[in-house]
VEXLUMDREN-433911 format. One record per residue (C-alpha): residue number from 1; residue in one letter; x, y, z. Coordinates in nm, 3 decimals, padded with zeros to 5 digits, always signed. Last residue first. Layout:
// VEXLUMDREN-433911
+-----+---------+---------+---------+---------+
| num | residuo |       x |       y |       z |
+-----+---------+---------+---------+---------+
| NUM |       A |       X |       Y |       Z |
...
+-----+---------+---------+---------+---------+
// end
This chain:
// VEXLUMDREN-433911
+-----+---------+---------+---------+---------+
| num | residuo |       x |       y |       z |
+-----+---------+---------+---------+---------+
| 367 |       A | +07.558 | +05.677 | -00.931 |
| 366 |       G | +07.620 | +05.910 | -01.226 |
| 365 |       I | +07.793 | +05.647 | -01.439 |
| 364 |       I | +07.769 | +05.288 | -01.315 |
| 363 |       G | +08.089 | +05.094 | -01.393 |
| 362 |       Q | +08.049 | +04.726 | -01.305 |
| 361 |       N | +07.799 | +04.624 | -01.572 |
| 360 |       E | +07.590 | +04.328 | -01.449 |
| 359 |       G | +07.716 | +03.972 | -01.477 |
| 358 |       I | +08.085 | +04.031 | -01.549 |
| 357 |       Q | +08.237 | +03.703 | -01.668 |
| 356 |       G | +07.939 | +03.480 | -01.753 |
| 355 |       R | +07.693 | +03.757 | -01.828 |
| 354 |       H | +07.943 | +03.922 | -02.061 |
| 353 |       L | +08.018 | +03.597 | -02.243 |
| 352 |       L | +07.644 | +03.530 | -02.284 |
| 351 |       L | +07.587 | +03.879 | -02.425 |
| 350 |       H | +07.888 | +03.833 | -02.650 |
| 349 |       D | +07.742 | +03.516 | -02.804 |
| 348 |       L | +07.399 | +03.679 | -02.833 |
| 347 |       I | +07.542 | +03.977 | -03.024 |
| 346 |       V | +07.745 | +03.744 | -03.248 |
| 345 |       C | +07.454 | +03.514 | -03.334 |
| 344 |       A | +07.211 | +03.801 | -03.395 |
| 343 |       M | +07.457 | +03.989 | -03.618 |
| 342 |       M | +07.520 | +03.671 | -03.820 |
| 341 |       A | +07.146 | +03.624 | -03.867 |
| 340 |       E | +07.091 | +03.985 | -03.976 |
| 339 |       G | +07.372 | +03.955 | -04.230 |
| 338 |       V | +07.211 | +03.639 | -04.367 |
| 337 |       P | +06.872 | +03.812 | -04.382 |
| 336 |       V | +07.026 | +04.083 | -04.607 |
| 335 |       A | +07.241 | +03.847 | -04.818 |
| 334 |       R | +06.932 | +03.743 | -05.015 |
| 333 |       I | +06.922 | +04.079 | -05.193 |
| 332 |       G | +07.303 | +04.110 | -05.212 |
| 331 |       V | +07.314 | +03.812 | -05.451 |
| 330 |       C | +07.218 | +04.049 | -05.729 |
| 329 |       P | +07.142 | +03.868 | -06.057 |
| 328 |       D | +07.092 | +03.557 | -05.843 |
| 327 |       H | +07.164 | +03.231 | -06.024 |
| 326 |       R | +06.980 | +02.944 | -06.187 |
| 325 |       G | +07.204 | +02.731 | -06.408 |
| 324 |       K | +07.452 | +02.796 | -06.687 |
| 323 |       T | +07.802 | +02.939 | -06.653 |
| 322 |       I | +07.959 | +03.014 | -06.991 |
| 321 |       I | +08.321 | +02.907 | -07.017 |
| 320 |       E | +08.620 | +02.949 | -07.246 |
| 319 |       T | +08.947 | +02.754 | -07.268 |
| 318 |       N | +09.317 | +02.759 | -07.184 |
| 317 |       E | +09.458 | +02.418 | -07.092 |
| 316 |       G | +09.604 | +02.345 | -06.749 |
| 315 |       S | +09.484 | +01.987 | -06.697 |
| 314 |       K | +09.223 | +02.108 | -06.449 |
| 313 |       T | +09.089 | +02.335 | -06.723 |
| 312 |       I | +09.153 | +02.706 | -06.771 |
| 311 |       T | +08.941 | +03.020 | -06.794 |
| 310 |       Q | +08.827 | +03.299 | -07.027 |
| 309 |       R | +08.470 | +03.423 | -06.991 |
| 308 |       T | +08.166 | +03.403 | -07.222 |
| 307 |       T | +07.879 | +03.612 | -07.086 |
| 306 |       L | +07.591 | +03.418 | -06.932 |
| 305 |       I | +07.687 | +03.502 | -06.573 |
| 304 |       S | +07.786 | +03.303 | -06.265 |
| 303 |       S | +08.019 | +03.536 | -06.071 |
| 302 |       T | +07.736 | +03.705 | -05.880 |
| 301 |       P | +07.848 | +04.064 | -05.835 |
| 300 |       K | +08.050 | +04.134 | -05.518 |
| 299 |       V | +07.886 | +04.192 | -05.182 |
| 298 |       A | +07.997 | +04.488 | -04.971 |
| 297 |       F | +07.938 | +04.486 | -04.597 |
| 296 |       R | +07.803 | +04.744 | -04.358 |
| 295 |       I | +07.786 | +04.752 | -03.978 |
| 294 |       V | +07.591 | +04.974 | -03.741 |
| 293 |       I | +07.556 | +04.908 | -03.368 |
| 292 |       D | +07.301 | +05.153 | -03.233 |
| 291 |       Q | +07.420 | +05.321 | -02.916 |
| 290 |       G | +07.472 | +05.138 | -02.586 |
| 289 |       T | +07.848 | +05.190 | -02.605 |
| 288 |       S | +07.944 | +04.836 | -02.710 |
| 287 |       I | +08.302 | +04.730 | -02.635 |
| 286 |       G | +08.582 | +04.673 | -02.890 |
| 285 |       G | +08.762 | +04.987 | -02.779 |
| 284 |       L | +08.453 | +05.186 | -02.870 |
| 283 |       I | +08.149 | +05.030 | -03.043 |
| 282 |       G | +07.814 | +05.185 | -03.138 |
| 281 |       G | +07.904 | +05.257 | -03.499 |
| 280 |       S | +08.191 | +05.479 | -03.390 |
| 279 |       H | +08.065 | +05.772 | -03.599 |
| 278 |       N | +07.754 | +05.772 | -03.384 |
| 277 |       S | +07.666 | +06.133 | -03.311 |
| 276 |       S | +07.602 | +06.369 | -03.018 |
| 275 |       Y | +07.627 | +06.086 | -02.768 |
| 274 |       R | +07.420 | +06.059 | -02.450 |
| 273 |       P | +07.539 | +05.897 | -02.129 |
| 272 |       G | +07.285 | +05.775 | -01.874 |
| 271 |       D | +06.906 | +05.756 | -01.855 |
| 270 |       N | +06.833 | +06.120 | -01.768 |
| 269 |       G | +07.110 | +06.239 | -01.994 |
| 268 |       M | +07.475 | +06.323 | -01.941 |
| 267 |       S | +07.673 | +06.453 | -02.236 |
| 266 |       I | +07.922 | +06.290 | -02.470 |
| 265 |       E | +08.074 | +06.409 | -02.799 |
| 264 |       D | +08.114 | +06.146 | -03.073 |
| 263 |       A | +08.458 | +06.237 | -03.205 |
| 262 |       N | +08.485 | +06.215 | -03.585 |
| 261 |       L | +08.433 | +06.582 | -03.668 |
| 260 |       E | +08.679 | +06.722 | -03.417 |
| 259 |       G | +08.935 | +06.451 | -03.492 |
| 258 |       T | +08.928 | +06.541 | -03.859 |
| 257 |       L | +08.746 | +06.322 | -04.109 |
| 256 |       M | +08.861 | +06.163 | -04.436 |
| 255 |       A | +08.998 | +05.842 | -04.280 |
| 254 |       A | +08.666 | +05.801 | -04.100 |
| 253 |       S | +08.512 | +05.737 | -04.443 |
| 252 |       M | +08.654 | +05.386 | -04.437 |
| 251 |       G | +08.421 | +05.290 | -04.154 |
| 250 |       E | +08.194 | +05.565 | -04.022 |
| 249 |       G | +08.021 | +05.301 | -03.813 |
| 248 |       I | +08.164 | +04.958 | -03.886 |
| 247 |       E | +08.308 | +04.852 | -04.220 |
| 246 |       V | +08.325 | +04.524 | -04.412 |
| 245 |       G | +08.457 | +04.439 | -04.759 |
| 244 |       K | +08.463 | +04.153 | -05.009 |
| 243 |       V | +08.151 | +03.955 | -04.920 |
| 242 |       A | +08.074 | +03.692 | -05.186 |
| 241 |       N | +07.976 | +03.419 | -04.935 |
| 240 |       I | +07.944 | +03.535 | -04.575 |
| 239 |       S | +08.265 | +03.493 | -04.373 |
| 238 |       M | +08.336 | +03.866 | -04.392 |
| 237 |       M | +08.015 | +03.933 | -04.199 |
| 236 |       A | +08.115 | +03.706 | -03.911 |
| 235 |       A | +08.476 | +03.826 | -03.909 |
| 234 |       A | +08.365 | +04.189 | -03.891 |
| 233 |       L | +08.122 | +04.111 | -03.610 |
| 232 |       D | +08.386 | +03.916 | -03.419 |
| 231 |       T | +08.639 | +04.198 | -03.439 |
| 230 |       D | +08.371 | +04.459 | -03.367 |
| 229 |       L | +08.282 | +04.288 | -03.041 |
| 228 |       K | +08.644 | +04.276 | -02.935 |
| 227 |       G | +08.764 | +03.950 | -02.784 |
| 226 |       Y | +09.129 | +03.985 | -02.883 |
| 225 |       I | +09.211 | +04.290 | -02.674 |
| 224 |       P | +08.978 | +04.387 | -02.523 |
| 223 |       A | +08.627 | +04.265 | -02.445 |
| 222 |       G | +08.284 | +04.283 | -02.604 |
| 221 |       L | +07.945 | +04.380 | -02.466 |
| 220 |       G | +07.950 | +04.664 | -02.213 |
| 219 |       A | +07.666 | +04.893 | -02.316 |
| 218 |       P | +07.334 | +04.725 | -02.389 |
| 217 |       V | +07.218 | +04.659 | -02.747 |
| 216 |       G | +06.886 | +04.839 | -02.802 |
| 215 |       R | +06.923 | +04.876 | -03.176 |
| 214 |       A | +07.127 | +04.644 | -03.398 |
| 213 |       T | +07.171 | +04.786 | -03.747 |
| 212 |       V | +07.275 | +04.589 | -04.056 |
| 211 |       E | +07.380 | +04.764 | -04.376 |
| 210 |       I | +07.412 | +04.580 | -04.708 |
| 209 |       I | +07.610 | +04.708 | -05.004 |
| 208 |       A | +07.550 | +04.559 | -05.349 |
| 207 |       G | +07.709 | +04.393 | -05.650 |
| 206 |       V | +07.572 | +04.342 | -06.002 |
| 205 |       S | +07.484 | +04.061 | -06.240 |
| 204 |       S | +07.462 | +03.973 | -06.610 |
| 203 |       G | +07.232 | +03.741 | -06.804 |
| 202 |       S | +07.093 | +04.020 | -07.022 |
| 201 |       K | +06.742 | +03.965 | -06.886 |
| 200 |       R | +06.868 | +03.990 | -06.530 |
| 199 |       L | +07.063 | +04.309 | -06.598 |
| 198 |       C | +06.760 | +04.478 | -06.751 |
| 197 |       D | +06.538 | +04.373 | -06.461 |
| 196 |       L | +06.805 | +04.489 | -06.218 |
| 195 |       Y | +06.791 | +04.846 | -06.343 |
| 194 |       D | +06.412 | +04.864 | -06.365 |
| 193 |       A | +06.367 | +04.730 | -06.012 |
| 192 |       W | +06.657 | +04.935 | -05.875 |
| 191 |       T | +06.493 | +05.262 | -05.978 |
| 190 |       E | +06.163 | +05.171 | -05.810 |
| 189 |       S | +06.338 | +05.052 | -05.495 |
| 188 |       A | +06.540 | +05.374 | -05.480 |
| 187 |       K | +06.216 | +05.570 | -05.457 |
| 186 |       A | +06.094 | +05.355 | -05.166 |
| 185 |       D | +06.413 | +05.412 | -04.966 |
| 184 |       P | +06.442 | +05.178 | -04.666 |
| 183 |       T | +06.565 | +04.894 | -04.891 |
| 182 |       W | +06.489 | +04.525 | -04.842 |
| 181 |       F | +06.525 | +04.469 | -05.219 |
| 180 |       P | +06.192 | +04.295 | -05.286 |
| 179 |       N | +05.988 | +04.587 | -05.145 |
| 178 |       Q | +05.762 | +04.650 | -04.843 |
| 177 |       E | +05.984 | +04.488 | -04.582 |
| 176 |       I | +06.225 | +04.780 | -04.565 |
| 175 |       Q | +05.963 | +05.052 | -04.610 |
| 174 |       D | +05.868 | +05.071 | -04.242 |
| 173 |       W | +06.222 | +05.173 | -04.143 |
| 172 |       D | +06.196 | +05.481 | -04.366 |
| 171 |       F | +06.510 | +05.652 | -04.499 |
| 170 |       N | +06.415 | +05.909 | -04.765 |
| 169 |       A | +06.675 | +06.165 | -04.652 |
| 168 |       R | +06.929 | +05.883 | -04.664 |
| 167 |       D | +06.893 | +05.879 | -05.043 |
| 166 |       I | +06.973 | +05.522 | -05.144 |
| 165 |       E | +07.263 | +05.439 | -05.373 |
| 164 |       H | +07.275 | +05.332 | -05.740 |
| 163 |       A | +07.617 | +05.258 | -05.889 |
| 162 |       G | +07.585 | +04.885 | -05.823 |
| 161 |       M | +07.300 | +04.832 | -05.581 |
| 160 |       R | +07.346 | +05.039 | -05.266 |
| 159 |       T | +07.182 | +05.076 | -04.925 |
| 158 |       M | +07.031 | +04.730 | -04.881 |
| 157 |       Y | +06.866 | +04.657 | -04.548 |
| 156 |       G | +06.925 | +04.463 | -04.227 |
| 155 |       T | +06.738 | +04.499 | -03.900 |
| 154 |       I | +06.823 | +04.370 | -03.553 |
| 153 |       E | +06.616 | +04.484 | -03.256 |
| 152 |       V | +06.740 | +04.434 | -02.898 |
| 151 |       Q | +06.492 | +04.541 | -02.627 |
| 150 |       P | +06.403 | +04.179 | -02.550 |
| 149 |       A | +06.748 | +04.111 | -02.403 |
| 148 |       L | +06.743 | +03.767 | -02.237 |
| 147 |       K | +06.413 | +03.629 | -02.369 |
| 146 |       A | +06.398 | +03.788 | -02.714 |
| 145 |       L | +06.774 | +03.736 | -02.737 |
| 144 |       V | +06.721 | +03.360 | -02.704 |
| 143 |       A | +06.459 | +03.362 | -02.982 |
| 142 |       R | +06.686 | +03.576 | -03.198 |
| 141 |       A | +06.969 | +03.325 | -03.156 |
| 140 |       L | +06.740 | +03.044 | -03.274 |
| 139 |       G | +06.651 | +03.240 | -03.585 |
| 138 |       G | +07.021 | +03.311 | -03.638 |
| 137 |       A | +07.090 | +02.937 | -03.638 |
| 136 |       A | +06.834 | +02.897 | -03.917 |
| 135 |       V | +06.984 | +03.194 | -04.101 |
| 134 |       R | +07.328 | +03.036 | -04.074 |
| 133 |       A | +07.199 | +02.707 | -04.217 |
| 132 |       A | +07.046 | +02.891 | -04.513 |
| 131 |       T | +07.390 | +03.046 | -04.568 |
| 130 |       E | +07.524 | +02.719 | -04.708 |
| 129 |       R | +07.323 | +02.777 | -05.028 |
| 128 |       A | +07.571 | +03.058 | -05.094 |
| 127 |       S | +07.788 | +02.784 | -05.243 |
| 126 |       S | +08.142 | +02.731 | -05.114 |
| 125 |       R | +08.039 | +02.411 | -04.936 |
| 124 |       G | +07.942 | +02.244 | -05.264 |
| 123 |       G | +08.009 | +02.479 | -05.556 |
| 122 |       G | +07.692 | +02.436 | -05.757 |
| 121 |       R | +07.761 | +02.078 | -05.854 |
| 120 |       Y | +08.137 | +02.113 | -05.920 |
| 119 |       D | +08.220 | +01.964 | -05.579 |
| 118 |       R | +08.594 | +02.009 | -05.565 |
| 117 |       N | +08.905 | +01.793 | -05.531 |
| 116 |       G | +09.277 | +01.824 | -05.462 |
| 115 |       Y | +09.205 | +01.993 | -05.130 |
| 114 |       K | +09.391 | +02.324 | -05.152 |
| 113 |       Q | +09.437 | +02.375 | -05.527 |
| 112 |       Y | +09.092 | +02.231 | -05.597 |
| 111 |       Y | +08.924 | +02.456 | -05.340 |
| 110 |       T | +09.118 | +02.753 | -05.481 |
| 109 |       I | +09.006 | +02.685 | -05.839 |
| 108 |       D | +08.640 | +02.628 | -05.766 |
| 107 |       A | +08.612 | +02.925 | -05.529 |
| 106 |       H | +08.427 | +03.128 | -05.791 |
| 105 |       G | +08.526 | +03.452 | -05.969 |
| 104 |       P | +08.617 | +03.268 | -06.289 |
| 103 |       R | +08.456 | +02.921 | -06.306 |
| 102 |       F | +08.716 | +02.644 | -06.327 |
| 101 |       K | +08.671 | +02.384 | -06.601 |
| 100 |       E | +08.691 | +02.003 | -06.597 |
|  99 |       I | +08.346 | +01.935 | -06.452 |
|  98 |       I | +08.217 | +02.261 | -06.597 |
|  97 |       D | +07.983 | +02.130 | -06.867 |
|  96 |       G | +07.790 | +01.903 | -06.630 |
|  95 |       Y | +07.691 | +02.193 | -06.406 |
|  94 |       D | +07.329 | +02.227 | -06.512 |
|  93 |       K | +07.302 | +01.849 | -06.468 |
|  92 |       S | +07.318 | +01.903 | -06.091 |
|  91 |       R | +06.965 | +02.041 | -06.088 |
|  90 |       Q | +06.888 | +02.042 | -05.714 |
|  89 |       D | +06.532 | +02.124 | -05.614 |
|  88 |       T | +06.464 | +01.940 | -05.285 |
|  87 |       N | +06.755 | +02.018 | -05.053 |
|  86 |       E | +06.656 | +01.933 | -04.697 |
|  85 |       I | +06.707 | +02.181 | -04.414 |
|  84 |       M | +06.824 | +02.044 | -04.079 |
|  83 |       L | +06.870 | +02.207 | -03.737 |
|  82 |       Q | +07.034 | +02.022 | -03.449 |
|  81 |       V | +07.017 | +02.195 | -03.112 |
|  80 |       P | +07.294 | +02.084 | -02.877 |
|  79 |       T | +07.179 | +02.046 | -02.513 |
|  78 |       G | +07.047 | +02.333 | -02.301 |
|  77 |       T | +06.693 | +02.193 | -02.306 |
|  76 |       T | +06.532 | +02.436 | -02.547 |
|  75 |       N | +06.158 | +02.471 | -02.513 |
|  74 |       G | +05.854 | +02.353 | -02.708 |
|  73 |       E | +05.783 | +02.039 | -02.506 |
|  72 |       F | +06.144 | +01.928 | -02.532 |
|  71 |       T | +06.419 | +02.082 | -02.746 |
|  70 |       G | +06.784 | +02.004 | -02.821 |
|  69 |       S | +06.740 | +01.766 | -03.111 |
|  68 |       L | +06.610 | +01.721 | -03.465 |
|  67 |       I | +06.456 | +02.061 | -03.532 |
|  66 |       K | +06.345 | +02.059 | -03.895 |
|  65 |       V | +06.367 | +02.361 | -04.124 |
|  64 |       A | +06.174 | +02.394 | -04.448 |
|  63 |       D | +06.391 | +02.576 | -04.702 |
|  62 |       A | +06.101 | +02.537 | -04.947 |
|  61 |       E | +06.352 | +02.538 | -05.232 |
|  60 |       R | +06.264 | +02.639 | -05.586 |
|  59 |       R | +06.577 | +02.751 | -05.773 |
|  58 |       Q | +06.456 | +03.062 | -05.953 |
|  57 |       T | +06.750 | +03.270 | -05.834 |
|  56 |       T | +06.645 | +03.615 | -05.715 |
|  55 |       Y | +06.506 | +03.926 | -05.888 |
|  54 |       K | +06.198 | +03.748 | -06.023 |
|  53 |       S | +06.074 | +03.717 | -05.666 |
|  52 |       T | +06.066 | +03.464 | -05.379 |
|  51 |       G | +06.250 | +03.201 | -05.582 |
|  50 |       P | +06.526 | +03.141 | -05.331 |
|  49 |       K | +06.486 | +03.137 | -04.952 |
|  48 |       R | +06.628 | +03.424 | -04.749 |
|  47 |       K | +06.318 | +03.591 | -04.603 |
|  46 |       D | +06.144 | +03.254 | -04.565 |
|  45 |       L | +06.436 | +03.139 | -04.351 |
|  44 |       W | +06.354 | +03.408 | -04.097 |
|  43 |       H | +05.994 | +03.299 | -04.044 |
|  42 |       Q | +06.102 | +02.934 | -04.055 |
|  41 |       I | +06.286 | +02.977 | -03.725 |
|  40 |       A | +05.971 | +03.068 | -03.533 |
|  39 |       G | +05.773 | +02.807 | -03.722 |
|  38 |       E | +06.017 | +02.530 | -03.629 |
|  37 |       D | +05.959 | +02.584 | -03.259 |
|  36 |       I | +06.128 | +02.776 | -02.982 |
|  35 |       A | +06.056 | +02.886 | -02.625 |
|  34 |       V | +06.382 | +02.925 | -02.435 |
|  33 |       N | +06.409 | +02.697 | -02.134 |
|  32 |       P | +06.779 | +02.617 | -02.170 |
|  31 |       P | +07.058 | +02.841 | -02.297 |
|  30 |       C | +07.208 | +02.753 | -02.640 |
|  29 |       G | +07.569 | +02.649 | -02.593 |
|  28 |       D | +07.592 | +02.423 | -02.897 |
|  27 |       V | +07.411 | +02.490 | -03.223 |
|  26 |       T | +07.440 | +02.226 | -03.496 |
|  25 |       A | +07.353 | +02.370 | -03.833 |
|  24 |       G | +07.201 | +02.248 | -04.156 |
|  23 |       L | +07.234 | +02.100 | -04.500 |
|  22 |       A | +07.047 | +01.830 | -04.685 |
|  21 |       P | +07.057 | +01.567 | -04.963 |
|  20 |       G | +07.366 | +01.718 | -05.126 |
|  19 |       H | +07.351 | +01.972 | -05.406 |
|  18 |       S | +07.453 | +02.288 | -05.216 |
|  17 |       E | +07.651 | +02.100 | -04.953 |
|  16 |       G | +07.609 | +02.012 | -04.588 |
|  15 |       W | +07.729 | +02.133 | -04.247 |
|  14 |       T | +07.720 | +02.441 | -04.027 |
|  13 |       T | +07.866 | +02.453 | -03.675 |
|  12 |       V | +07.734 | +02.730 | -03.451 |
|  11 |       R | +07.871 | +02.799 | -03.105 |
|  10 |       F | +07.689 | +03.023 | -02.856 |
|   9 |       L | +07.971 | +03.021 | -02.599 |
|   8 |       H | +08.258 | +03.130 | -02.826 |
|   7 |       G | +08.120 | +03.161 | -03.180 |
|   6 |       F | +08.201 | +03.008 | -03.518 |
|   5 |       T | +08.233 | +02.650 | -03.643 |
|   4 |       N | +08.317 | +02.508 | -03.987 |
|   3 |       L | +08.690 | +02.538 | -03.922 |
|   2 |       S | +08.801 | +02.201 | -04.062 |
|   1 |       M | +08.783 | +02.041 | -04.408 |
+-----+---------+---------+---------+---------+
// end
């Protein structure tokens, strides 16, 4: 299996399986002399780890990260940073009934068709467990950004759960970490709690929409034609397990606007260009404008549910399946820190590319 690496200069390779002894990430291209320790990375992993509330899978994993290489005396050395997270609460027996069956909505069937084998113990590489390695790499990326571009702030939050959407009039950044759904709308959190509790008890699941905003990103990141910032961001978010759609800025809704409404008008301010709106999501022509970068992605409902579903066996026989085990009723909850991590990795990667080719921005407006 190839293509387990993403990034250009800040390159992340993830490895490991859901029910193997460990998983992790190898990060190449990390700048030297950046202060980092396991605690700094653990902070972000604790946001993603399972079992943090009754609304997530009850698999109990500490998700304790170990730094195996690439640091000395608390700083990065510029050599590959190896990050490892041991699996400690696998229950492979939960999957004994599906050895010969394909789970509808899962990658079981496509992995088997492609490779001629599959890891039925929780999905192997296709499991969302793999995203722990991404969050660890994202923690390292955040540490580098804190040194090179300390003004950058990356925040993810849930804006929709099933049919229930937040009220943007209630948007409060301070609320995001005050509820189990990472939502900026306190009233929505109350509604979602009751809704998801019923779904959880019934053994069903629901999808969600996650929005990630990067504030303080300098203008000039990204490059035409095939190195666009939005291209890499979209690919990064689309690579997350269960993601079925990605949009930037106005996204799909831009198709309903006129040119007058969609154009972000520009005026000159004391600190440079000002924009009347941000329909572009902070990116024009694949290059950051200096506005907030806003991206959303849609996560499908968890496919492992307790309702009987029709499927087939490896020998081609029709049969039925009920997926047992410990699963998220809304995988979108734990996708929030994953989206943040992917944003951090891509922003840092493009910052390093920009510094390498351009250095400082060449076009100074109002000089």
